[in-house]
DOTORMI-446220 format. One record per atom (N, C-alpha, C, CB): residue number from 1; atom name; x, y, z. Coordinates in steps of 0.05 Angstrom, whole numbers, plus 5000, padded with zeros to 4 digits. Glycine has a CB too. Example, Ala and Ser with C-alpha at 12.3 -4.5 7.8 and 13.67 -1.06 7.14 Angstrom:
 num atome east north   up
   1     N 5264  4886 5156
   1    CA 5246  4910 5156
   1     C 5264  4934 5156
   1    CB 5226  4911 5181
   2     N 5257  4955 5142
   2    CA 5273  4979 5143
   2     C 5258  5001 5157
   2    CB 5282  4988 5114
//
This chain:
 num atome east north   up
   1     N 5210  4688 5238
   1    CA 5235  4695 5225
   1     C 5235  4721 5212
   1    CB 5242  4675 5206
   2     N 5261  4734 5214
   2    CA 5260  4761 5204
   2     C 5257  4759 5172
   2    CB 5286  4778 5213
   3     N 5242  4778 5162
   3    CA 5237  4780 5133
   3     C 5247  4805 5121
   3    CB 5208  4777 5128
   4     N 5262  4804 5098
   4    CA 5275  4829 5084
   4     C 5265  4830 5053
   4    CB 5311  4826 5086
   5     N 5262  4853 5046
   5    CA 5255  4859 5018
   5     C 5285  4861 5002
   5    CB 5235  4889 5015
   6     N 5288  4845 4982
   6    CA 5309  4845 4968
   6     C 5303  4847 4939
   6    CB 5324  4824 4974
   7     N 5299  4872 4926
   7    CA 5287  4875 4900
   7     C 5307  4868 4874
   7    CB 5278  4905 4898
   8     N 5316  4842 4875
   8    CA 5334  4835 4857
   8     C 5327  4806 4845
   8    CB 5362  4837 4872
   9     N 5334  4795 4824
   9    CA 5329  4768 4818
   9     C 5339  4748 4839
   9    CB 5340  4762 4793
  10     N 5323  4729 4848
  10    CA 5331  4710 4870
  10     C 5327  4682 4859
  10    CB 5314  4716 4897
  11     N 5347  4665 4867
  11    CA 5343  4634 4859
  11     C 5359  4620 4881
  11    CB 5355  4626 4828
  12     N 5352  4593 4882
  12    CA 5364  4578 4902
  12     C 5394  4574 4897
  12    CB 5350  4552 4902
  13     N 5410  4577 4917
  13    CA 5440  4577 4912
  13     C 5454  4600 4909
  13    CB 5445  4564 4890
  14     N 5439  4623 4905
  14    CA 5450  4650 4899
  14     C 5464  4661 4925
  14    CB 5426  4671 4889
  15     N 5488  4669 4923
  15    CA 5501  4687 4944
  15     C 5499  4716 4936
  15    CB 5533  4679 4948
  16     N 5489  4732 4955
  16    CA 5490  4762 4949
  16     C 5491  4778 4972
  16    CB 5466  4772 4933
  17     N 5500  4803 4967
  17    CA 5499  4824 4986
  17     C 5470  4833 4990
  17    CB 5516  4846 4978
  18     N 5459  4837 5013
  18    CA 5435  4849 5018
  18     C 5435  4879 5015
  18    CB 5428  4842 5044
  19     N 5410  4890 5004
  19    CA 5411  4919 5003
  19     C 5418  4933 5028
  19    CB 5386  4928 4995
  20     N 5423  4957 5026
  20    CA 5435  4970 5049
  20     C 5415  4973 5072
  20    CB 5445  4997 5042
  21     N 5387  4979 5066
  21    CA 5370  4978 5086
  21     C 5364  4954 5102
  21    CB 5349  4987 5077
  22     N 5365  4931 5085
  22    CA 5360  4905 5100
  22     C 5388  4896 5114
  22    CB 5349  4881 5079
  23     N 5413  4903 5103
  23    CA 5437  4900 5119
  23     C 5435  4912 5145
  23    CB 5459  4909 5106
  24     N 5427  4940 5144
  24    CA 5426  4958 5170
  24     C 5406  4943 5190
  24    CB 5416  4992 5164
  25     N 5385  4931 5179
  25    CA 5363  4919 5198
  25     C 5375  4891 5212
  25    CB 5334  4913 5179
  26     N 5392  4877 5194
  26    CA 5404  4854 5205
  26     C 5422  4860 5228
  26    CB 5419  4840 5184
  27     N 5440  4883 5222
  27    CA 5458  4893 5244
  27     C 5443  4899 5270
  27    CB 5475  4918 5234
  28     N 5420  4914 5265
  28    CA 5404  4925 5289
  28     C 5394  4897 5306
  28    CB 5376  4945 5276
  29     N 5386  4879 5291
  29    CA 5376  4854 5304
  29     C 5397  4835 5314
  29    CB 5359  4840 5284
  30     N 5422  4843 5309
  30    CA 5444  4829 5321
  30     C 5444  4798 5313
  30    CB 5443  4832 5351
  31     N 5436  4794 5287
  31    CA 5438  4771 5274
  31     C 5467  4761 5268
  31    CB 5423  4773 5251
  32     N 5472  4736 5265
  32    CA 5498  4726 5263
  32     C 5500  4707 5240
  32    CB 5506  4714 5288
  33     N 5527  4700 5229
  33    CA 5527  4682 5207
  33     C 5514  4656 5215
  33    CB 5556  4678 5198
  34     N 5498  4642 5197
  34    CA 5483  4621 5205
  34     C 5454  4626 5212
  34    CB 5496  4612 5225
  35     N 5449  4651 5217
  35    CA 5422  4658 5224
  35     C 5402  4654 5199
  35    CB 5421  4689 5234
  36     N 5379  4644 5202
  36    CA 5360  4639 5181
  36     C 5342  4666 5179
  36    CB 5341  4611 5189
  37     N 5338  4673 5154
  37    CA 5320  4694 5146
  37     C 5303  4687 5125
  37    CB 5334  4717 5138
  38     N 5285  4705 5117
  38    CA 5268  4704 5093
  38     C 5271  4728 5075
  38    CB 5240  4702 5101
  39     N 5274  4723 5052
  39    CA 5275  4741 5029
  39     C 5255  4743 5011
  39    CB 5297  4737 5016
  40     N 5244  4766 5001
  40    CA 5225  4765 4980
  40     C 5234  4792 4963
  40    CB 5192  4766 4992
  41     N 5227  4788 4937
  41    CA 5234  4809 4917
  41     C 5210  4824 4905
  41    CB 5250  4795 4894
  42     N 5185  4817 4913
  42    CA 5161  4829 4902
  42     C 5148  4817 4879
  42    CB 5166  4855 4895
  43     N 5163  4792 4869
  43    CA 5151  4782 4846
  43     C 5137  4757 4849
  43    CB 5170  4779 4829
  44     N 5132  4751 4876
  44    CA 5115  4730 4883
  44     C 5131  4709 4900
  44    CB 5103  4718 4857
  45     N 5119  4700 4921
  45    CA 5130  4680 4940
  45     C 5152  4694 4957
  45    CB 5141  4655 4923
  46     N 5166  4672 4970
  46    CA 5189  4680 4986
  46     C 5211  4660 4988
  46    CB 5181  4688 5012
  47     N 5234  4666 4995
  47    CA 5257  4650 4993
  47     C 5268  4643 5025
  47    CB 5280  4665 4972
  48     N 5278  4620 5029
  48    CA 5293  4616 5055
  48     C 5317  4629 5045
  48    CB 5298  4584 5067
  49     N 5332  4635 5069
  49    CA 5360  4646 5065
  49     C 5374  4643 5091
  49    CB 5360  4678 5056
  50     N 5403  4642 5088
  50    CA 5419  4641 5114
  50     C 5443  4663 5111
  50    CB 5432  4610 5118
  51     N 5445  4677 5133
  51    CA 5468  4695 5131
  51     C 5494  4679 5129
  51    CB 5469  4713 5156
  52     N 5510  4689 5110
  52    CA 5536  4678 5104
  52     C 5559  4693 5118
  52    CB 5540  4679 5076
  53     N 5557  4719 5115
  53    CA 5580  4733 5125
  53     C 5570  4761 5134
  53    CB 5602  4735 5103
  54     N 5579  4772 5156
  54    CA 5574  4798 5167
  54     C 5598  4817 5167
  54    CB 5565  4794 5195
  55     N 5596  4839 5155
  55    CA 5617  4860 5154
  55     C 5609  4882 5172
  55    CB 5622  4871 5123
  56     N 5626  4905 5170
  56    CA 5617  4927 5190
  56     C 5591  4939 5181
  56    CB 5639  4951 5192
  57     N 5587  4940 5153
  57    CA 5564  4954 5143
  57     C 5549  4935 5123
  57    CB 5573  4980 5129
  58     N 5560  4912 5115
  58    CA 5549  4897 5092
  58     C 5543  4870 5103
  58    CB 5567  4897 5067
  59     N 5524  4857 5091
  59    CA 5516  4829 5100
  59     C 5511  4811 5076
  59    CB 5489  4830 5118
  60     N 5523  4787 5076
  60    CA 5520  4769 5053
  60     C 5502  4746 5061
  60    CB 5547  4758 5044
  61     N 5484  4738 5044
  61    CA 5466  4715 5048
  61     C 5467  4698 5027
  61    CB 5439  4723 5051
  62     N 5461  4671 5033
  62    CA 5458  4650 5012
  62     C 5429  4643 5011
  62    CB 5476  4624 5017
  63     N 5417  4644 4986
  63    CA 5390  4641 4981
  63     C 5382  4611 4981
  63    CB 5384  4654 4957
  64     N 5362  4603 4994
  64    CA 5353  4573 4995
  64     C 5331  4571 4978
  64    CB 5344  4563 5024
  65     N 5310  4551 4988
  65    CA 5289  4544 4972
  65     C 5266  4565 4970
  65    CB 5279  4520 4983
  66     N 5252  4564 4948
  66    CA 5230  4585 4943
  66     C 5203  4572 4952
  66    CB 5228  4593 4910
  67     N 5190  4587 4967
  67    CA 5161  4582 4978
  67     C 5140  4600 4961
  67    CB 5159  4591 5012
  68     N 5125  4588 4945
  68    CA 5107  4606 4929
  68     C 5082  4618 4940
  68    CB 5099  4592 4906
  69     N 5084  4616 4970
  69    CA 5063  4627 4986
  69     C 5056  4657 4976
  69    CB 5072  4626 5015
  70     N 5030  4662 4973
  70    CA 5021  4688 4972
  70     C 5000  4697 4995
  70    CB 5010  4692 4946
  71     N 4999  4721 5004
  71    CA 4983  4731 5025
  71     C 4968  4758 5015
  71    CB 5003  4735 5052
  72     N 4963  4756 4989
  72    CA 4950  4782 4978
  72     C 4919  4779 4982
  72    CB 4957  4786 4946
  73     N 4906  4804 4983
  73    CA 4878  4806 4985
  73     C 4864  4790 4963
  73    CB 4869  4835 4983
  74     N 4840  4781 4965
  74    CA 4827  4768 4943
  74     C 4818  4789 4920
  74    CB 4803  4753 4955
  75     N 4816  4813 4927
  75    CA 4806  4835 4910
  75     C 4827  4855 4911
  75    CB 4779  4846 4919
  76     N 4838  4863 4885
  76    CA 4856  4886 4886
  76     C 4844  4912 4889
  76    CB 4871  4887 4863
  77     N 4852  4925 4910
  77    CA 4839  4951 4915
  77     C 4860  4974 4912
  77    CB 4826  4951 4945
  78     N 4855  4993 4894
  78    CA 4876  5012 4888
  78     C 4864  5040 4903
  78    CB 4881  5015 4853
  79     N 4879  5051 4919
  79    CA 4872  5075 4935
  79     C 4877  5100 4920
  79    CB 4888  5076 4960
  80     N 4861  5118 4918
  80    CA 4863  5146 4913
  80     C 4859  5162 4936
  80    CB 4844  5154 4892
  81     N 4879  5175 4948
  81    CA 4877  5189 4975
  81     C 4881  5216 4972
  81    CB 4895  5179 4996
  82     N 4863  5234 4980
  82    CA 4873  5263 4983
  82     C 4887  5264 5008
  82    CB 4850  5285 4982
  83     N 4915  5274 5003
  83    CA 4931  5271 5025
  83     C 4927  5283 5049
  83    CB 4952  5276 5020
  84     N 4926  5267 5075
  84    CA 4926  5279 5102
  84     C 4952  5288 5107
  84    CB 4917  5260 5124
  85     N 4954  5304 5130
  85    CA 4979  5318 5135
  85     C 5000  5296 5147
  85    CB 4974  5342 5156
  86     N 5025  5299 5136
  86    CA 5049  5288 5150
  86     C 5046  5259 5159
  86    CB 5055  5305 5173
  87     N 5046  5259 5187
  87    CA 5047  5233 5201
  87     C 5021  5218 5192
  87    CB 5050  5237 5234
  88     N 5000  5231 5190
  88    CA 4974  5215 5185
  88     C 4978  5201 5157
  88    CB 4947  5237 5184
  89     N 4991  5212 5140
  89    CA 4995  5200 5111
  89     C 5013  5177 5115
  89    CB 5008  5220 5088
  90     N 5035  5178 5131
  90    CA 5051  5156 5137
  90     C 5036  5135 5148
  90    CB 5072  5162 5154
  91     N 5021  5141 5169
  91    CA 5004  5119 5181
  91     C 4983  5106 5161
  91    CB 4988  5130 5206
  92     N 4972  5119 5148
  92    CA 4954  5108 5128
  92     C 4970  5091 5109
  92    CB 4939  5131 5113
  93     N 4993  5099 5096
  93    CA 5007  5081 5080
  93     C 5015  5054 5093
  93    CB 5029  5095 5070
  94     N 5023  5057 5116
  94    CA 5033  5033 5132
  94     C 5008  5014 5136
  94    CB 5046  5044 5162
  95     N 4988  5024 5145
  95    CA 4963  5005 5151
  95     C 4948  4994 5123
  95    CB 4940  5024 5171
  96     N 4948  5013 5105
  96    CA 4934  5005 5078
  96     C 4954  4983 5067
  96    CB 4930  5032 5055
  97     N 4978  4983 5070
  97    CA 4995  4962 5062
  97     C 4989  4936 5076
  97    CB 5022  4969 5067
  98     N 4986  4935 5102
  98    CA 4981  4915 5120
  98     C 4952  4902 5114
  98    CB 4983  4927 5148
  99     N 4934  4920 5102
  99    CA 4909  4910 5099
  99     C 4905  4902 5069
  99    CB 4889  4929 5108
 100     N 4925  4903 5054
 100    CA 4926  4890 5027
 100     C 4921  4909 5004
 100    CB 4906  4868 5026
 101     N 4925  4936 5005
 101    CA 4920  4956 4984
 101     C 4939  4948 4959
 101    CB 4926  4985 4996
 102     N 4932  4944 4938
 102    CA 4948  4938 4915
 102     C 4965  4963 4904
 102    CB 4929  4928 4893
 103     N 4954  4988 4908
 103    CA 4969  5013 4901
 103     C 4959  5036 4916
 103    CB 4967  5019 4872
 104     N 4974  5057 4919
 104    CA 4964  5082 4932
 104     C 4975  5104 4917
 104    CB 4971  5084 4960
 105     N 4954  5123 4910
 105    CA 4961  5146 4893
 105     C 4952  5170 4910
 105    CB 4948  5146 4863
 106     N 4974  5187 4919
 106    CA 4966  5213 4934
 106     C 4958  5234 4915
 106    CB 4991  5224 4951
 107     N 4935  5247 4922
 107    CA 4922  5267 4910
 107     C 4921  5293 4920
 107    CB 4899  5260 4907
 108     N 4926  5312 4903
 108    CA 4925  5344 4914
 108     C 4892  5351 4908
 108    CB 4951  5369 4893
 109     N 4881  5356 4928
 109    CA 4852  5364 4923
 109     C 4847  5393 4932
 109    CB 4832  5346 4938
 110     N 4822  5402 4930
 110    CA 4818  5430 4940
 110     C 4827  5435 4970
 110    CB 4789  5438 4938
 111     N 4820  5413 4984
 111    CA 4821  5419 5014
 111     C 4849  5404 5025
 111    CB 4793  5407 5031
 112     N 4867  5397 5010
 112    CA 4893  5386 5017
 112     C 4909  5407 5029
 112    CB 4908  5373 4993
 113     N 4918  5399 5054
 113    CA 4936  5417 5068
 113     C 4967  5416 5060
 113    CB 4933  5411 5096
 114     N 4973  5388 5054
 114    CA 4999  5380 5046
 114     C 5002  5387 5017
 114    CB 5002  5350 5051
 115     N 5018  5406 5011
 115    CA 5021  5415 4981
 115     C 5049  5404 4971
 115    CB 5020  5449 4978
 116     N 5053  5389 4955
 116    CA 5076  5376 4944
 116     C 5079  5375 4914
 116    CB 5077  5351 4954
 117     N 5102  5382 4906
 117    CA 5109  5381 4877
 117     C 5138  5381 4874
 117    CB 5097  5403 4862
 118     N 5146  5373 4850
 118    CA 5173  5370 4841
 118     C 5191  5350 4859
 118    CB 5185  5400 4840
 119     N 5215  5361 4867
 119    CA 5235  5344 4882
 119     C 5221  5336 4908
 119    CB 5265  5359 4889
 120     N 5208  5356 4920
 120    CA 5199  5350 4949
 120     C 5175  5327 4947
 120    CB 5186  5380 4965
 121     N 5160  5327 4924
 121    CA 5138  5306 4921
 121     C 5151  5280 4916
 121    CB 5116  5312 4898
 122     N 5175  5279 4901
 122    CA 5189  5252 4894
 122     C 5201  5242 4920
 122    CB 5213  5255 4870
 123     N 5211  5260 4936
 123    CA 5222  5250 4964
 123     C 5202  5238 4979
 123    CB 5235  5271 4981
 124     N 5178  5250 4980
 124    CA 5156  5239 4998
 124     C 5149  5215 4985
 124    CB 5131  5257 5001
 125     N 5144  5210 4961
 125    CA 5138  5187 4948
 125     C 5156  5165 4955
 125    CB 5136  5192 4921
 126     N 5182  5169 4954
 126    CA 5205  5150 4961
 126     C 5201  5143 4991
 126    CB 5237  5164 4955
 127     N 5193  5164 5008
 127    CA 5192  5156 5038
 127     C 5168  5140 5040
 127    CB 5191  5180 5059
 128     N 5145  5143 5030
 128    CA 5123  5126 5033
 128     C 5125  5101 5017
 128    CB 5100  5141 5025
 129     N 5140  5098 4998
 129    CA 5146  5073 4987
 129     C 5163  5054 5006
 129    CB 5159  5079 4961
 130     N 5183  5065 5020
 130    CA 5198  5054 5040
 130     C 5180  5046 5064
 130    CB 5219  5073 5048
 131     N 5160  5060 5072
 131    CA 5143  5055 5093
 131     C 5127  5026 5084
 131    CB 5123  5081 5099
 132     N 5119  5028 5059
 132    CA 5104  5004 5048
 132     C 5121  4979 5049
 132    CB 5094  5008 5019
 133     N 5146  4981 5041
 133    CA 5164  4959 5042
 133     C 5168  4947 5069
 133    CB 5190  4966 5032
 134     N 5172  4965 5088
 134    CA 5173  4957 5116
 134     C 5151  4943 5130
 134    CB 5178  4978 5130
 135     N 5125  4954 5119
 135    CA 5099  4941 5127
 135     C 5097  4913 5116
 135    CB 5076  4958 5116
 136     N 5107  4907 5092
 136    CA 5106  4883 5078
 136     C 5126  4862 5093
 136    CB 5114  4889 5046
 137     N 5150  4874 5101
 137    CA 5166  4856 5115
 137     C 5154  4846 5144
 137    CB 5193  4871 5119
 138     N 5141  4863 5155
 138    CA 5126  4859 5182
 138     C 5103  4839 5177
 138    CB 5115  4888 5192
 139     N 5085  4846 5158
 139    CA 5061  4833 5159
 139     C 5059  4806 5141
 139    CB 5041  4854 5150
 140     N 5080  4801 5125
 140    CA 5084  4776 5111
 140     C 5076  4777 5081
 140    CB 5067  4754 5126
 141     N 5065  4804 5072
 141    CA 5062  4807 5041
 141     C 5088  4798 5028
 141    CB 5055  4839 5033
 142     N 5084  4787 5005
 142    CA 5108  4784 4988
 142     C 5104  4802 4961
 142    CB 5113  4751 4981
 143     N 5085  4817 4961
 143    CA 5084  4837 4936
 143     C 5079  4865 4948
 143    CB 5058  4830 4915
 144     N 5097  4884 4943
 144    CA 5095  4912 4954
 144     C 5079  4928 4936
 144    CB 5123  4925 4957
 145     N 5057  4940 4948
 145    CA 5041  4959 4936
 145     C 5057  4983 4924
 145    CB 5021  4969 4956
 146     N 5049  4993 4901
 146    CA 5060  5014 4888
 146     C 5052  5042 4899
 146    CB 5053  5012 4860
 147     N 5070  5057 4907
 147    CA 5067  5084 4911
 147     C 5068  5103 4888
 147    CB 5084  5091 4929
 148     N 5047  5113 4878
 148    CA 5048  5127 4853
 148     C 5056  5156 4862
 148    CB 5020  5126 4836
 149     N 5066  5171 4841
 149    CA 5074  5199 4842
 149     C 5048  5214 4851
 149    CB 5086  5210 4813
 150     N 5052  5236 4866
 150    CA 5029  5253 4872
 150     C 5016  5265 4847
 150    CB 5038  5275 4891
 151     N 4992  5262 4846
 151    CA 4977  5270 4822
 151     C 4953  5293 4831
 151    CB 4963  5242 4809
 152     N 4946  5308 4809
 152    CA 4924  5324 4815
 152     C 4900  5309 4817
 152    CB 4922  5345 4797
 153     N 4877  5321 4827
 153    CA 4851  5306 4831
 153     C 4841  5297 4803
 153    CB 4829  5326 4846
 154     N 4843  5314 4782
 154    CA 4832  5307 4757
 154     C 4846  5280 4743
 154    CB 4836  5331 4739
 155     N 4873  5283 4745
 155    CA 4888  5260 4733
 155     C 4885  5237 4747
 155    CB 4916  5265 4731
 156     N 4881  5237 4776
 156    CA 4878  5212 4790
 156     C 4851  5199 4786
 156    CB 4881  5217 4819
 157     N 4833  5212 4778
 157    CA 4806  5201 4772
 157     C 4805  5183 4747
 157    CB 4786  5224 4768
 158     N 4828  5187 4729
 158    CA 4826  5168 4705
 158     C 4836  5140 4711
 158    CB 4842  5179 4682
 159     N 4821  5126 4729
 159    CA 4828  5101 4737
 159     C 4810  5082 4717
 159    CB 4823  5097 4769
 160     N 4822  5059 4711
 160    CA 4810  5040 4693
 160     C 4800  5017 4703
 160    CB 4826  5033 4675
 161     N 4799  5013 4730
 161    CA 4785  4987 4743
 161     C 4757  4984 4736
 161    CB 4787  4987 4774
 162     N 4748  4960 4737
 162    CA 4718  4953 4732
 162     C 4700  4969 4748
 162    CB 4712  4924 4738
 163     N 4709  4972 4777
 163    CA 4690  4987 4796
 163     C 4708  5009 4808
 163    CB 4676  4967 4820
 164     N 4694  5033 4813
 164    CA 4706  5054 4822
 164     C 4686  5067 4841
 164    CB 4715  5072 4801
 165     N 4693  5073 4866
 165    CA 4678  5084 4888
 165     C 4689  5107 4900
 165    CB 4675  5066 4907
 166     N 4674  5124 4909
 166    CA 4684  5149 4922
 166     C 4669  5147 4950
 166    CB 4677  5180 4902
 167     N 4683  5151 4972
 167    CA 4673  5152 5000
 167     C 4658  5176 5000
 167    CB 4696  5150 5023
 168     N 4633  5171 5010
 168    CA 4617  5195 5011
 168     C 4595  5198 5036
 168    CB 4601  5197 4984
 169     N 4589  5222 5045
 169    CA 4569  5224 5067
 169     C 4541  5231 5058
 169    CB 4579  5245 5088
 170     N 4539  5231 5031
 170    CA 4513  5237 5017
 170     C 4492  5217 5025
 170    CB 4517  5237 4986
 171     N 4469  5226 5031
 171    CA 4447  5207 5039
 171     C 4441  5187 5017
 171    CB 4422  5223 5045
 172     N 4450  5194 4992
 172    CA 4446  5174 4971
 172     C 4466  5156 4968
 172    CB 4442  5185 4947
 173     N 4487  5157 4982
 173    CA 4510  5136 4981
 173     C 4501  5110 4989
 173    CB 4534  5144 5000
 174     N 4512  5089 4976
 174    CA 4502  5060 4980
 174     C 4522  5047 4997
 174    CB 4499  5043 4952
 175     N 4512  5028 5011
 175    CA 4529  5012 5029
 175     C 4546  4992 5013
 175    CB 4511  4996 5049
 176     N 4568  4982 5029
 176    CA 4588  4966 5015
 176     C 4574  4938 5006
 176    CB 4612  4961 5036
 177     N 4558  4929 5022
 177    CA 4550  4903 5016
 177     C 4528  4904 4993
 177    CB 4539  4889 5042
 178     N 4516  4930 4985
 178    CA 4500  4932 4962
 178     C 4517  4932 4937
 178    CB 4482  4957 4964
 179     N 4541  4948 4941
 179    CA 4558  4952 4918
 179     C 4576  4928 4911
 179    CB 4575  4975 4923
 180     N 4582  4912 4929
 180    CA 4603  4891 4926
 180     C 4585  4863 4929
 180    CB 4628  4893 4950
 181     N 4587  4845 4909
 181    CA 4580  4819 4912
 181     C 4599  4800 4905
 181    CB 4559  4813 4900
 182     N 4597  4775 4910
 182    CA 4615  4751 4901
 182     C 4623  4753 4873
 182    CB 4600  4723 4906
 183     N 4602  4763 4855
 183    CA 4608  4761 4826
 183     C 4616  4788 4815
 183    CB 4584  4749 4810
 184     N 4623  4807 4833
 184    CA 4633  4833 4825
 184     C 4660  4829 4811
 184    CB 4635  4852 4848
 185     N 4665  4848 4793
 185    CA 4692  4848 4783
 185     C 4714  4850 4802
 185    CB 4695  4868 4764
 186     N 4738  4842 4794
 186    CA 4758  4841 4819
 186     C 4772  4866 4822
 186    CB 4781  4818 4816
 187     N 4776  4885 4805
 187    CA 4792  4906 4808
 187     C 4772  4932 4822
 187    CB 4805  4912 4779
 188     N 4783  4944 4840
 188    CA 4767  4967 4852
 188     C 4785  4991 4857
 188    CB 4754  4958 4878
 189     N 4777  5014 4851
 189    CA 4790  5039 4858
 189     C 4771  5053 4876
 189    CB 4797  5058 4832
 190     N 4787  5061 4898
 190    CA 4772  5074 4920
 190     C 4782  5101 4924
 190    CB 4773  5059 4946
 191     N 4765  5118 4923
 191    CA 4774  5149 4924
 191     C 4765  5160 4951
 191    CB 4759  5167 4900
 192     N 4784  5173 4966
 192    CA 4775  5187 4993
 192     C 4789  5213 4993
 192    CB 4783  5170 5020
 193     N 4773  5229 5011
 193    CA 4788  5256 5011
 193     C 4804  5264 5038
 193    CB 4769  5277 5006
 194     N 4816  5287 5039
 194    CA 4834  5294 5058
 194     C 4819  5300 5085
 194    CB 4851  5317 5048
 195     N 4832  5315 5100
 195    CA 4817  5327 5122
 195     C 4794  5346 5110
 195    CB 4837  5342 5142
 196     N 4771  5347 5120
 196    CA 4750  5363 5111
 196     C 4735  5349 5087
 196    CB 4762  5390 5102
 197     N 4748  5327 5078
 197    CA 4734  5312 5054
 197     C 4739  5326 5028
 197    CB 4703  5310 5058
 198     N 4725  5310 5008
 198    CA 4724  5325 4981
 198     C 4706  5347 4979
 198    CB 4717  5307 4961
 199     N 4710  5366 4963
 199    CA 4691  5387 4960
 199     C 4666  5375 4944
 199    CB 4705  5412 4945
 200     N 4644  5391 4947
 200    CA 4621  5383 4931
 200     C 4626  5380 4902
 200    CB 4600  5401 4935
 201     N 4643  5398 4890
 201    CA 4648  5400 4863
 201     C 4666  5374 4854
 201    CB 4661  5427 4857
 202     N 4684  5366 4872
 202    CA 4700  5344 4866
 202     C 4683  5317 4867
 202    CB 4723  5345 4884
 203     N 4667  5316 4887
 203    CA 4648  5293 4891
 203     C 4631  5290 4865
 203    CB 4630  5298 4915
 204     N 4622  5311 4855
 204    CA 4603  5313 4830
 204     C 4621  5305 4806
 204    CB 4590  5343 4825
 205     N 4645  5313 4804
 205    CA 4662  5306 4784
 205     C 4667  5276 4782
 205    CB 4688  5321 4788
 206     N 4672  5265 4809
 206    CA 4678  5236 4807
 206     C 4654  5219 4800
 206    CB 4688  5227 4834
 207     N 4631  5230 4808
 207    CA 4606  5215 4802
 207     C 4601  5216 4772
 207    CB 4582  5228 4818
 208     N 4606  5240 4763
 208    CA 4602  5243 4730
 208     C 4620  5228 4715
 208    CB 4606  5271 4720
 209     N 4643  5216 4726
 209    CA 4666  5201 4713
 209     C 4659  5170 4721
 209    CB 4698  5211 4725
 210     N 4635  5165 4731
 210    CA 4629  5137 4736
 210     C 4635  5126 4761
 210    CB 4641  5123 4718
 211     N 4643  5142 4782
 211    CA 4647  5132 4807
 211     C 4620  5130 4823
 211    CB 4665  5149 4820
 212     N 4617  5110 4838
 212    CA 4591  5103 4855
 212     C 4599  5114 4883
 212    CB 4583  5068 4855
 213     N 4577  5126 4897
 213    CA 4580  5139 4921
 213     C 4577  5115 4942
 213    CB 4559  5162 4925
 214     N 4599  5112 4957
 214    CA 4599  5091 4980
 214     C 4598  5101 5006
 214    CB 4622  5075 4979
 215     N 4581  5092 5024
 215    CA 4576  5101 5052
 215     C 4587  5080 5069
 215    CB 4546  5106 5058
 216     N 4603  5091 5090
 216    CA 4615  5068 5112
 216     C 4592  5069 5136
 216    CB 4650  5078 5125
 217     N 4571  5083 5135
 217    CA 4555  5083 5157
 217     C 4549  5111 5166
 217    CB 4566  5067 5177
 218     N 4537  5115 5191
 218    CA 4528  5140 5201
 218     C 4551  5157 5213
 218    CB 4506  5135 5220
 219     N 4572  5144 5221
 219    CA 4593  5161 5234
 219     C 4613  5171 5213
 219    CB 4608  5144 5257
 220     N 4621  5198 5218
 220    CA 4642  5210 5201
 220     C 4670  5201 5211
 220    CB 4641  5241 5201
 221     N 4686  5188 5191
 221    CA 4712  5178 5200
 221     C 4733  5200 5192
 221    CB 4719  5149 5186
 222     N 4756  5196 5206
 222    CA 4780  5213 5197
 222     C 4789  5205 5169
 222    CB 4804  5211 5218
 223     N 4803  5225 5155
 223    CA 4815  5219 5129
 223     C 4832  5197 5129
 223    CB 4829  5241 5120
 224     N 4847  5191 5149
 224    CA 4867  5168 5149
 224     C 4853  5143 5158
 224    CB 4892  5174 5167
 225     N 4828  5146 5170
 225    CA 4813  5119 5181
 225     C 4793  5110 5159
 225    CB 4795  5125 5210
 226     N 4779  5126 5143
 226    CA 4759  5119 5124
 226     C 4768  5099 5104
 226    CB 4750  5143 5111
 227     N 4791  5104 5089
 227    CA 4798  5082 5069
 227     C 4809  5056 5082
 227    CB 4820  5092 5049
 228     N 4819  5060 5105
 228    CA 4828  5033 5121
 228     C 4801  5016 5127
 228    CB 4844  5041 5151
 229     N 4781  5030 5141
 229    CA 4757  5015 5146
 229     C 4744  5003 5121
 229    CB 4737  5032 5159
 230     N 4746  5016 5099
 230    CA 4736  5005 5073
 230     C 4752  4980 5063
 230    CB 4737  5027 5051
 231     N 4778  4984 5067
 231    CA 4793  4961 5060
 231     C 4790  4936 5077
 231    CB 4820  4967 5059
 232     N 4786  4939 5100
 232    CA 4780  4918 5120
 232     C 4754  4904 5113
 232    CB 4779  4930 5150
 233     N 4733  4925 5109
 233    CA 4706  4916 5103
 233     C 4706  4899 5076
 233    CB 4686  4940 5101
 234     N 4719  4909 5057
 234    CA 4717  4893 5031
 234     C 4732  4865 5032
 234    CB 4730  4910 5009
 235     N 4753  4863 5048
 235    CA 4765  4837 5051
 235     C 4747  4820 5068
 235    CB 4793  4840 5063
 236     N 4730  4830 5091
 236    CA 4715  4813 5106
 236     C 4688  4804 5088
 236    CB 4707  4828 5133
 237     N 4682  4818 5070
 237    CA 4659  4811 5054
 237     C 4662  4791 5031
 237    CB 4650  4835 5044
 238     N 4688  4784 5028
 238    CA 4692  4765 5008
 238     C 4694  4737 5019
 238    CB 4716  4772 4994
//
């Protein structure tokens, strides 16, 4: 059944116009009055709904019963990512959402090629947030991960989760099954670098601020692949 994000208070019996993006999607799918859809607003669970009226550009739906189902990961993982270039960052946001990331913070690091600030940075953040919404609609998540504003490396390090890890190629880096146990605290911040990785100074700075060095094995993964591999592995180990 088609699913649509509707970031507004929802309750059974409510008749409402769908947001522009959702209405456009309904039109593209050629749905008709009487078609069943699913709505979620990011506050938990999802709602049955039925299309009531189709206009040239607007769509009205009637909200049905609420289902409290959740499909979130057992452990909240917050990604700090040195931004890879353009399409790779889009792909990372999409797949990280599917794999259950709780939030994503783009970082400007020493080796970041994509330099963003001001209005351009905000437009990119909104673009990435829309990608996360679409990924939730597709994969069944009912809570949309937050795409934070682009931050400097130093500002991004100030995470307050119980566990903080930095992906590292250092021989001293520890494996995930060593760092993660069933009794570990639930909040994790995962830091990864852009193409070329974090600089030695940045990794040293992260370690000095309490991050543990995490190894994903002997292979060197791409900037957009490494955090996704870690997300999947964390979920599998629980």
